C-alpha positions in Angstrom: 126.9 108.2 98.3 127.4 110.6 95.5 130.3 110.6 93.1 129.6 114.1 91.6 129.6 117.5 93.3 126.1 119.0 94.2 124.2 115.9 93.2 120.4 115.9 93.6 118.3 112.7 93.5 114.9 111.4 94.6 114.8 108.3 96.7 111.4 106.7 96.3 109.3 103.7 97.0 106.0 102.6 95.5 103.1 101.0 97.3 99.3 100.5 96.9 96.2 99.3 98.6 97.8 95.9 99.0 100.9 97.1 100.7 102.1 99.7 103.3 105.3 101.5 104.2 106.0 101.2 107.9 109.4 102.8 107.9 110.8 105.4 105.5 113.6 107.4 106.9 116.9 109.1 106.0 119.8 109.7 108.4 123.2 111.3 108.3 126.1 109.0 108.6 126.3 109.8 112.3 122.8 108.2 112.6 121.0 111.5 113.3 117.8 112.2 111.4 118.4 114.1 108.1 116.5 117.3 107.5 114.4 116.0 104.7 110.7 115.4 104.8 109.1 112.7 102.7 106.3 113.4 100.3 103.5 110.9 99.7 101.2 111.2 96.7 99.3 109.2 94.1 101.3 108.1 91.0 100.1 108.6 87.5 101.9 107.2 84.4 101.6 109.5 81.4 98.1 110.5 82.4 96.8 107.3 80.7 96.1 105.1 83.7 94.5 105.8 87.0 95.3 103.2 89.7 95.8 102.9 93.4 99.6 103.2 93.2 101.2 105.7 95.5 104.8 106.9 95.8 106.6 108.0 98.9 109.9 109.9 98.2 112.6 112.2 99.5 114.2 114.9 97.4 117.8 114.7 98.5 120.8 116.9 97.9 124.4 116.0 98.4 126.5 119.1 99.4 129.9 117.7 98.6 131.4 114.8 96.7 131.4 111.5 98.6 128.6 112.6 101.0 126.7 109.7 102.6 123.2 109.2 103.8 121.7 106.2 105.5 118.3 105.0 104.1 115.9 102.7 106.0 112.8 101.2 104.5 110.3 98.7 105.8 107.5 97.7 103.5 104.7 95.2 104.2 102.9 93.3 101.5 99.4 92.3 102.8 98.8 89.4 100.4 101.7 87.2 99.2 100.0 86.9 95.8 101.2 90.5 95.1 104.8 89.9 96.2 106.1 88.7 92.9 109.7 89.6 92.3 112.9 91.4 93.3 115.2 93.0 90.8 118.9 93.3 91.6 119.6 96.4 89.6 118.7 99.8 90.9 118.3 103.3 89.4 121.9 104.0 90.3 125.1 101.8 90.2 125.4 99.4 93.1 128.9 98.5 94.4 127.6 95.8 96.7 124.2 94.5 97.7 122.9 91.7 99.8 119.3 90.3 99.6 118.2 88.0 102.4 115.0 86.0 102.0 113.6 84.1 105.0 111.0 81.5 104.2 109.2 80.1 107.2 108.6 76.4 107.3 104.8 76.8 107.0 105.1 78.5 103.6 105.8 76.6 100.4 107.5 79.3 98.3 109.4 78.6 95.1 112.1 81.0 94.0 112.9 81.2 90.3 116.2 82.9 89.1 116.5 84.8 85.8 119.3 86.5 83.9 122.1 85.7 86.3 124.7 85.0 83.6 127.4 87.7 83.3 126.8 89.2 86.8 128.7 88.7 90.0 126.0 87.0 92.0 126.5 84.4 94.7 123.9 82.5 96.6 124.0 80.8 100.1 121.3 78.6 101.7 120.9 77.9 105.4 118.2 76.1 107.3 116.9 75.9 110.8 113.8 74.5 112.5 111.8 77.6 111.7 112.9 78.7 108.3 115.0 78.4 105.2 117.2 81.4 104.5 118.6 82.4 101.1 121.2 85.1 100.9 122.1 86.6 97.5 125.3 88.7 97.3 125.7 91.0 94.3 128.7 93.1 93.4 129.2 95.9 90.8 125.7 95.9 89.4 125.1 98.7 86.7 122.0 100.8 86.8 118.9 100.1 84.8 119.1 101.8 81.4 116.3 103.3 79.4 116.8 102.3 75.8 114.2 102.8 73.1 112.7 99.6 71.8 114.7 97.6 74.4 113.2 94.3 75.7 111.3 94.5 79.0 113.3 94.4 82.3 112.3 90.8 82.9 114.2 89.7 79.8 117.5 91.4 80.5 118.0 92.2 84.2 118.9 89.7 86.9 116.0 89.1 89.3 114.2 86.5 91.3 110.5 85.5 90.9 108.4 84.2 93.8 105.7 81.6 93.4 103.8 81.1 96.6 102.3 77.6 96.2 100.7 76.9 99.6 100.8 77.6 103.3 100.0 75.4 106.3 98.1 76.7 109.4 98.4 74.1 112.2 97.3 70.9 110.2 95.4 72.6 107.4 97.1 73.3 104.1 95.8 76.0 101.8 96.7 76.0 98.1 97.7 79.3 96.5 99.3 79.0 93.1 100.7 75.5 92.9 99.8 75.1 89.2 98.4 77.2 86.4 94.8 76.0 87.1 95.1 77.6 90.6 95.7 81.0 88.9 92.5 80.5 86.8 90.6 79.6 90.0 91.7 82.8 91.6 90.6 84.8 88.5 87.3 83.0 88.6 86.8 83.8 92.3 87.1 87.5 91.4 84.5 87.1 88.8 82.2 85.3 91.3 82.4 88.4 93.5 80.7 90.5 90.8 77.0 91.4 91.4 75.5 91.7 88.0 71.9 93.0 87.8 70.4 92.0 84.4 67.2 94.0 85.2 69.2 97.2 84.7 69.8 96.2 81.0 66.3 94.8 80.3 64.7 97.9 78.8 67.7 98.5 76.4 67.7 94.8 75.4 64.0 95.0 74.6 64.5 98.1 72.6 67.3 96.5 70.6 65.6 93.2 69.9 61.9 94.2 69.4 62.2 94.2 65.5 64.5 91.2 65.3 63.0 88.1 63.7 65.6 85.5 64.7 68.0 84.9 67.6 70.9 85.6 65.4 69.4 89.0 64.5 68.9 89.8 68.2 72.6 88.9 68.9 73.8 91.1 66.1 71.7 94.1 67.3 73.0 93.8 70.8 76.6 93.2 69.7 76.8 96.1 67.3 75.1 98.5 69.8 77.7 97.5 72.4 80.5 98.0 69.9 79.2 101.5 69.0 78.3 102.7 72.5 80.3 101.0 75.2 83.8 102.6 75.5 86.6 100.7 77.2 89.1 103.1 78.8 92.5 102.3 80.2 91.4 102.5 83.8 92.8 100.4 86.7 91.9 100.9 90.3 93.5 98.4 92.7 92.1 94.9 92.3 90.0 96.2 89.4 93.0 95.5 87.2 92.0 91.8 87.6 88.4 92.1 88.7 85.8 93.1 86.0 83.3 95.8 86.9 79.6 94.8 87.1 77.8 95.0 83.8 75.2 97.4 85.0 77.9 99.8 86.2 79.6 99.8 82.8 76.2 100.3 81.1 75.1 103.2 83.4 78.4 105.0 83.2 78.4 104.9 79.4 74.8 106.1 79.3 75.8 109.1 81.4 78.6 109.9 79.0 76.3 109.6 76.0 73.7 111.9 77.5 76.4 114.5 78.3 77.7 114.3 74.7 74.2 114.7 73.4 73.4 117.8 75.6 
Protein backbone atom coordinates (compact mmCIF):
# COMPACT_ATOMS: atom_id res chain seq x y z
CA UNK A 1 0.00 0.00 0.00
CA UNK A 2 1.36 3.42 -0.94
CA UNK A 3 1.49 6.44 1.37
CA UNK A 4 2.20 8.98 -1.41
CA UNK A 5 0.13 10.01 -4.42
CA UNK A 6 1.06 8.49 -7.80
CA UNK A 7 3.70 6.16 -6.41
CA UNK A 8 5.58 3.86 -8.80
CA UNK A 9 7.68 0.91 -7.67
CA UNK A 10 9.15 -2.33 -8.94
CA UNK A 11 8.28 -5.51 -7.08
CA UNK A 12 10.98 -8.06 -7.86
CA UNK A 13 12.44 -11.42 -6.93
CA UNK A 14 15.82 -12.90 -7.83
CA UNK A 15 16.45 -16.51 -8.75
CA UNK A 16 19.08 -18.59 -10.57
CA UNK A 17 19.87 -22.05 -11.89
CA UNK A 18 19.49 -23.48 -8.39
CA UNK A 19 16.01 -22.04 -7.84
CA UNK A 20 12.74 -21.44 -9.63
CA UNK A 21 9.76 -19.12 -9.23
CA UNK A 22 6.55 -21.13 -9.38
CA UNK A 23 4.11 -18.35 -8.52
CA UNK A 24 4.57 -14.64 -9.17
CA UNK A 25 1.29 -12.75 -9.30
CA UNK A 26 -0.29 -9.42 -8.47
CA UNK A 27 -3.97 -8.92 -7.69
CA UNK A 28 -6.26 -6.07 -6.81
CA UNK A 29 -7.68 -6.03 -3.30
CA UNK A 30 -10.87 -7.63 -4.67
CA UNK A 31 -8.68 -10.64 -5.59
CA UNK A 32 -8.90 -10.08 -9.37
CA UNK A 33 -5.74 -10.26 -11.47
CA UNK A 34 -4.04 -6.88 -11.81
CA UNK A 35 -3.23 -5.61 -15.30
CA UNK A 36 0.52 -5.88 -14.91
CA UNK A 37 2.72 -8.33 -16.76
CA UNK A 38 5.95 -9.55 -15.18
CA UNK A 39 9.29 -9.19 -16.91
CA UNK A 40 11.96 -11.84 -16.63
CA UNK A 41 15.59 -11.12 -17.54
CA UNK A 42 19.21 -11.72 -16.63
CA UNK A 43 20.64 -9.51 -13.91
CA UNK A 44 23.99 -7.75 -14.16
CA UNK A 45 25.70 -5.81 -11.38
CA UNK A 46 27.58 -2.74 -12.64
CA UNK A 47 28.61 -4.70 -15.75
CA UNK A 48 31.44 -6.28 -13.76
CA UNK A 49 30.09 -9.76 -13.14
CA UNK A 50 28.26 -12.17 -15.33
CA UNK A 51 26.40 -14.88 -13.45
CA UNK A 52 23.30 -16.99 -13.75
CA UNK A 53 21.18 -14.61 -11.66
CA UNK A 54 17.82 -13.67 -13.10
CA UNK A 55 15.23 -11.22 -11.87
CA UNK A 56 11.47 -11.32 -12.29
CA UNK A 57 9.61 -8.10 -11.61
CA UNK A 58 6.47 -6.02 -11.95
CA UNK A 59 6.51 -2.28 -12.65
CA UNK A 60 3.60 -1.13 -10.49
CA UNK A 61 1.82 2.20 -10.28
CA UNK A 62 -0.52 3.26 -7.48
CA UNK A 63 -3.19 5.65 -8.84
CA UNK A 64 -4.24 7.18 -5.50
CA UNK A 65 -2.93 7.34 -1.97
CA UNK A 66 -3.68 4.24 0.09
CA UNK A 67 -4.18 1.98 -2.93
CA UNK A 68 -3.57 -1.72 -2.22
CA UNK A 69 -2.29 -4.68 -4.25
CA UNK A 70 -1.99 -8.30 -3.19
CA UNK A 71 1.31 -9.93 -4.04
CA UNK A 72 1.84 -13.70 -4.17
CA UNK A 73 5.21 -15.43 -4.53
CA UNK A 74 6.21 -19.07 -4.40
CA UNK A 75 9.90 -19.79 -4.85
CA UNK A 76 11.56 -23.20 -4.82
CA UNK A 77 15.20 -23.73 -3.83
CA UNK A 78 16.46 -26.90 -5.49
CA UNK A 79 19.37 -27.54 -3.12
CA UNK A 80 19.18 -26.64 0.56
CA UNK A 81 22.86 -25.67 0.56
CA UNK A 82 21.85 -22.52 -1.34
CA UNK A 83 19.00 -21.61 1.02
CA UNK A 84 21.08 -19.67 3.48
CA UNK A 85 19.25 -16.74 5.09
CA UNK A 86 16.12 -14.60 5.43
CA UNK A 87 16.33 -10.87 6.17
CA UNK A 88 13.48 -9.22 8.05
CA UNK A 89 13.90 -5.76 6.53
CA UNK A 90 12.58 -4.96 3.08
CA UNK A 91 13.14 -2.27 0.51
CA UNK A 92 10.13 -0.43 1.95
CA UNK A 93 8.89 0.05 5.55
CA UNK A 94 7.01 -2.94 6.96
CA UNK A 95 4.21 -2.40 9.47
CA UNK A 96 3.83 -6.07 10.26
CA UNK A 97 5.42 -9.25 8.92
CA UNK A 98 5.21 -12.91 9.84
CA UNK A 99 7.77 -15.52 8.81
CA UNK A 100 6.80 -19.17 9.30
CA UNK A 101 9.49 -21.85 9.00
CA UNK A 102 8.41 -25.49 8.91
CA UNK A 103 11.24 -27.97 9.44
CA UNK A 104 10.30 -31.61 8.77
CA UNK A 105 11.49 -34.18 11.28
CA UNK A 106 13.80 -35.81 8.70
CA UNK A 107 15.84 -32.61 8.34
CA UNK A 108 18.40 -31.44 10.89
CA UNK A 109 18.39 -27.68 10.35
CA UNK A 110 19.95 -25.17 12.73
CA UNK A 111 18.62 -21.59 12.80
CA UNK A 112 20.97 -18.82 13.93
CA UNK A 113 19.55 -15.40 14.86
CA UNK A 114 21.45 -12.15 14.29
CA UNK A 115 20.93 -8.45 15.15
CA UNK A 116 17.56 -8.85 16.92
CA UNK A 117 18.32 -6.24 19.61
CA UNK A 118 16.36 -3.00 19.20
CA UNK A 119 13.65 -4.54 16.98
CA UNK A 120 10.13 -5.68 17.83
CA UNK A 121 10.58 -9.38 17.03
CA UNK A 122 8.85 -12.27 18.76
CA UNK A 123 9.34 -15.99 18.20
CA UNK A 124 7.00 -18.94 18.77
CA UNK A 125 7.88 -22.63 18.47
CA UNK A 126 5.41 -25.49 18.04
CA UNK A 127 5.97 -29.17 17.33
CA UNK A 128 3.99 -32.05 15.94
CA UNK A 129 4.83 -35.57 14.77
CA UNK A 130 5.91 -34.37 11.33
CA UNK A 131 7.68 -31.05 11.86
CA UNK A 132 8.90 -28.25 14.09
CA UNK A 133 7.36 -24.88 13.24
CA UNK A 134 8.98 -21.55 14.07
CA UNK A 135 6.95 -18.36 13.70
CA UNK A 136 8.72 -14.98 13.75
CA UNK A 137 6.48 -11.92 14.13
CA UNK A 138 8.00 -8.55 13.26
CA UNK A 139 6.46 -5.09 13.66
CA UNK A 140 7.48 -1.65 12.43
CA UNK A 141 10.63 -2.64 10.60
CA UNK A 142 12.32 0.26 8.74
CA UNK A 143 13.54 -0.20 5.18
CA UNK A 144 17.12 -1.10 4.34
CA UNK A 145 19.21 2.01 3.87
CA UNK A 146 22.04 2.60 1.42
CA UNK A 147 24.79 4.39 3.29
CA UNK A 148 28.27 4.93 1.87
CA UNK A 149 30.94 2.95 3.74
CA UNK A 150 28.30 1.32 5.95
CA UNK A 151 28.89 -2.24 7.22
CA UNK A 152 27.40 -5.06 5.21
CA UNK A 153 23.75 -6.01 5.80
CA UNK A 154 24.69 -9.12 7.78
CA UNK A 155 26.27 -6.86 10.42
CA UNK A 156 23.38 -4.46 11.00
CA UNK A 157 20.04 -5.93 9.89
CA UNK A 158 17.99 -8.56 11.74
CA UNK A 159 18.07 -11.89 9.93
CA UNK A 160 18.18 -15.63 10.43
CA UNK A 161 20.83 -17.94 9.03
CA UNK A 162 20.11 -21.55 8.10
CA UNK A 163 22.66 -24.34 8.54
CA UNK A 164 21.45 -27.62 7.06
CA UNK A 165 23.42 -30.24 8.97
CA UNK A 166 21.94 -33.52 7.76
CA UNK A 167 18.83 -35.30 6.53
CA UNK A 168 17.48 -38.81 6.98
CA UNK A 169 15.88 -40.89 4.25
CA UNK A 170 14.27 -43.98 5.79
CA UNK A 171 17.14 -45.28 7.94
CA UNK A 172 20.04 -43.62 6.11
CA UNK A 173 21.41 -40.29 7.35
CA UNK A 174 23.31 -38.03 4.95
CA UNK A 175 25.62 -35.37 6.40
CA UNK A 176 25.49 -31.94 4.80
CA UNK A 177 27.25 -29.16 6.75
CA UNK A 178 27.47 -30.47 10.29
CA UNK A 179 30.90 -28.91 10.84
CA UNK A 180 33.44 -26.77 8.98
CA UNK A 181 35.22 -29.85 7.63
CA UNK A 182 32.02 -30.80 5.78
CA UNK A 183 32.14 -27.48 3.93
CA UNK A 184 35.70 -28.21 2.83
CA UNK A 185 34.65 -31.69 1.70
CA UNK A 186 31.97 -30.12 -0.50
CA UNK A 187 34.49 -27.72 -2.02
CA UNK A 188 36.81 -30.68 -2.63
CA UNK A 189 33.99 -32.60 -4.33
CA UNK A 190 33.63 -29.72 -6.81
CA UNK A 191 37.35 -29.78 -7.52
CA UNK A 192 37.12 -33.54 -8.04
CA UNK A 193 34.58 -32.91 -10.81
CA UNK A 194 37.19 -31.04 -12.83
CA UNK A 195 38.59 -32.78 -15.89
CA UNK A 196 42.09 -31.40 -16.26
CA UNK A 197 44.02 -32.44 -19.37
CA UNK A 198 47.78 -31.85 -18.84
CA UNK A 199 48.53 -32.83 -22.44
CA UNK A 200 46.99 -29.55 -23.60
CA UNK A 201 49.71 -27.71 -21.67
CA UNK A 202 52.63 -29.99 -22.58
CA UNK A 203 54.01 -28.05 -25.55
CA UNK A 204 53.94 -24.73 -23.69
CA UNK A 205 55.61 -26.28 -20.64
CA UNK A 206 58.34 -27.75 -22.86
CA UNK A 207 58.89 -24.37 -24.52
CA UNK A 208 59.16 -22.60 -21.16
CA UNK A 209 61.52 -25.11 -19.54
CA UNK A 210 63.84 -26.18 -22.38
CA UNK A 211 66.63 -23.75 -21.40
CA UNK A 212 66.18 -24.12 -17.64
CA UNK A 213 69.03 -25.89 -15.85
CA UNK A 214 67.34 -26.61 -12.50
CA UNK A 215 63.87 -27.45 -11.20
CA UNK A 216 63.73 -24.05 -9.51
CA UNK A 217 64.42 -22.32 -12.82
CA UNK A 218 61.68 -24.36 -14.50
CA UNK A 219 59.21 -23.36 -11.78
CA UNK A 220 60.18 -19.69 -12.13
CA UNK A 221 59.77 -19.73 -15.91
CA UNK A 222 56.30 -21.28 -15.69
CA UNK A 223 55.25 -19.07 -12.79
CA UNK A 224 56.26 -15.79 -14.42
CA UNK A 225 54.69 -16.81 -17.73
CA UNK A 226 51.39 -17.51 -15.98
CA UNK A 227 51.68 -14.22 -14.13
CA UNK A 228 52.19 -12.29 -17.38
CA UNK A 229 49.76 -14.14 -19.65
CA UNK A 230 46.89 -15.68 -17.68
CA UNK A 231 44.25 -13.08 -16.88
CA UNK A 232 41.75 -13.59 -14.09
CA UNK A 233 38.50 -11.80 -14.78
CA UNK A 234 35.53 -11.27 -12.43
CA UNK A 235 33.40 -13.96 -14.00
CA UNK A 236 30.85 -16.08 -12.17
CA UNK A 237 28.45 -18.45 -13.87
CA UNK A 238 26.28 -20.45 -11.51
CA UNK A 239 28.26 -23.08 -9.63
CA UNK A 240 31.42 -21.74 -11.30
CA UNK A 241 31.56 -19.24 -8.45
CA UNK A 242 32.69 -22.19 -6.33
CA UNK A 243 33.94 -24.66 -8.93
CA UNK A 244 37.23 -23.82 -10.71
CA UNK A 245 37.39 -24.11 -14.47
CA UNK A 246 39.57 -26.82 -16.00
CA UNK A 247 43.18 -25.67 -16.45
CA UNK A 248 43.21 -26.38 -20.20
CA UNK A 249 40.08 -24.25 -20.65
CA UNK A 250 41.71 -21.30 -18.90
CA UNK A 251 44.85 -21.79 -20.96
CA UNK A 252 43.07 -22.07 -24.32
CA UNK A 253 40.82 -19.07 -23.67
CA UNK A 254 43.77 -16.87 -22.76
CA UNK A 255 45.69 -18.03 -25.82
CA UNK A 256 42.78 -16.95 -28.01
CA UNK A 257 42.81 -13.52 -26.36
CA UNK A 258 46.57 -13.17 -26.83
CA UNK A 259 46.31 -14.08 -30.53
CA UNK A 260 43.50 -11.59 -31.03
CA UNK A 261 45.56 -8.84 -29.40
CA UNK A 262 48.56 -9.72 -31.51
CA UNK A 263 46.57 -9.57 -34.77
